[in-house]
N, C-alpha and C positions, 0 to 999 in steps of 0.2 A: 535572551532576548533573540528576538529573529529579526535580523537585518534583511530587508524588502526593498524593491523599485517596483513599479509600475510602468507598463510602455503599452500606450494607446496612442491612434491617430485620430481620437477623437477627445481634446480637451474635457468635455462633459463627463465622459465616463472615468479620464482620470480623476478628475473633482470628487466623482462618488466613491472610489477607490479611497482617496485621501481622505475623504470624509468618514467613512468607515471602518481606517485603520485608526482613528484618531478614538473610536470607542474600544479598541482591544487592548488591552494593557500588556500583551506581551509580543507586539509588533513593532517596529517602527520605522517607519516606512520613510526611507532616507532620502529619494530624487524621482521623481517620473520625467517621461519624457513621451512623444510624439514621433521622434524621427527615431529607427534601429540603429544607424551607422552610431548615434551619441551613447544610447543605450549599452553596445556592445562594449565599446570604448572604456567606458566606466565599470562596468562587472570586468573586463581584463585587468584594470587596475587597482579596483576597488569590489574586491568578490562579496558578493552575497548569499544568505541564504535561501531567500525566495522571491521567484519573481513571478507579479501578476502579470500577462502575456493576453494579449489581443492577438487572435488568428490572423484576421482579414486585415492585413494592413499593406500598402502599396509597395510597389517593387518585389518585397519578399516577403511573405506570411511568417507569422507565429514560428509556426512549426517548423519550417526551414533556419529561421534566425536560432532558435532552441539545441538545433543540432549543431551549432557551431561554439556551443559555449564548454569549454573544454573541463573546468570545474565541477564537480556531482553540487549543482542548485535546483532545488525544489523549484517547482513550476506549477502556476495554477492557470489553466489556460481559461481566457473571458472571450464569450462571441457570441454572436446572434445566429450562427451557422451550426445546425448539429450534423452536417457531414463530416464534419472533421474531430467526432467524437473517437471513433477507431483509431484513427495515425493517435494523436491526444494520449490516449490511452495506452499504444503501444510506445510510447516515447518513453514511458512511470511518471508520468503527471500526477500530482497528486488529488488533483481533481479539475473538474468542466464544468464550467458554470454557463449557462445561456443568458445573455443581457435581454431583455433588462432584469439584473438579480436586488431581491432583496438583502436586508441586512442580517435576515436570518439565514438565508441560503448563502451569504458571504460568511457568516460566521461558523457555517456547518463544514465549508470548505477550509478556512484558515485554524479551526482546531484540529483539523488532519493532519495538517501541518504541523501544528507545534504537538502533538502527539508523533508524531516519526521523527519530528526534530530533538525531542527531549528522548527518543526509544534509540535513537543515533548516536546520540551524545553518552548514554547508560548502560548501552548493551556489553560494552570492553569490562565495567565496573561491576554489576550486577546481576543476579542471575536473572536471567527472561521471567517474565511474568505475562506477556503476551507476543504477540509477533503482527506482523501486515502481510497481506497479499494482496493481489490487484484483484478489483472485480467491482463488475457495474460501471466501466469505465474512471476506478479511483482508489485510493487506497482504504482498505477496510482494516480495522484492528479488531482483536481477536483473542481474548481471554485464554491463555493455554490451559489453565484448569477448568475451561468450559467443554475441551474437545471429547466428544466422546470415540469418533473414531474418523480415517480419511480414508475415500476412496478413489482407487487410480480407473479413470476413465479414457483409454487413447492418449490424448493431448492436453487433456483436463485433469482435474481434482474436484472431486465434493467431500467439504468438511463438514462434517456430520457436528453440531453443537448443540449441548445440553438447551432445553428450552427457546431457543432459536430456529431462525433458518437457515437450512443449508447452503452455506459457500460455495458456490463453484469458480475456480479460479483457474487460470491456464498456466501451468508450472509442471514439472516434474517429480516423481517422488524423492528423487536424491536431492533437489534442490531443497521442498520444503523438509526434509528429514534434517538439514543442515541448520534451519531457523531454530529447528524444538530441542530440546533438553535432552541431550542421548540415552541419561538414565532412567527419564521417565518416560520413553516413545520409541518402542518397537517394531519395526518392519516383519511382519509375520507371515505375508504372502506379496506374490506379485504387484497385486492390486489393495493392498490393505498395511495400513500404518494404527497403530492403537497406543495408545496409553497405558501402561503397566496396572494402574492404581484403578483403574475403570473394568477390568476383568474382574467377569462374578463368577466366570465359572468354565472349567475345561474340560473336556471331554472327547475322548479319543484325539482325533484330531480338529476338532472345533473349539472356539472358544466364545464366551457368549457378551454380551454387551449390550446394556439398556434393554434387553431383552431381544435381540440382535443375534444372530449366529453368522459366527466370520469363518472361514476357513483355513487352517495352518499349511501355508506349501511345503512339499517338500523339503523344498534346499533351505528352508530356513528352521525347520521343525528345532534343530539340534542348539540354535543357536538361541533358539524361543524359550523350550526347558530350562536351559542353562539360567535364562536371564530369570525367569518366573521364581526355578525353584530362590534363586538368591533374594 
C-alpha cells in the first residue's frame, strides 16, 4: 500500500484528490495540507511514499518545497500552469498533471507511481523484467523483453522497442546499462547497446536486428564476439 499525502492551497483541489484516492485500492491518503510548513513537519516525522503536490503555492512553490524533502519520496505535481513541466521533470517527478484533471488522468498517474513503487520494492530480490526511464515529463515503464536496441545521440538515448513508438530519454549509455541485465545486453559501439537474444546475424563487423544493420566498434569487438559465442 502506498502511503500518500496531498498538498494544495485550494480546499476544492484537495477534496478532488481525496475523492479520487478513495477509488484506488493501492493508495492510502493519510492527510491533506493547505500549508507547506505543516506538511514539511509531517513528512519529516512520518515519512510517506508519495506526494500529490501543487506547484503554485503562496510564499514558496511546490518545486522548492520538494527540494527540501530529504527522503526519497515519489511526487506527482498538480498545477494549472504548463511552464513548470520541465523543472518538475528534472526533479524526477513520477508525473505532472494539469488541473482540472479527470479521474482517468489521475489513475494514469497513480498507476505509474504504483508500478515504480513495486519495482523499487522488488528489484533487489527478483530478476528485472522491466525498467523505468524518464520521458515526456514522466516515468515510462519499458518491458525489457521488447527492447530491440538502444541508440545514443549526444545527451539523449533512443530506445527502439518492438511494435511501439521509440522512446527518447535524457541519460547516459552507462546509466542505462546499469539498469539492464548484464547477461542479456551488451554495448557493441560507443552509440549502440543491443540485447544478445535479438541478434539475427553477424557479418564482418556488422550485426542485424529487425532488419537494421548496426556496426560493431573496434574497441568493443573482442568482448562482443566472446559474449556472442558463449
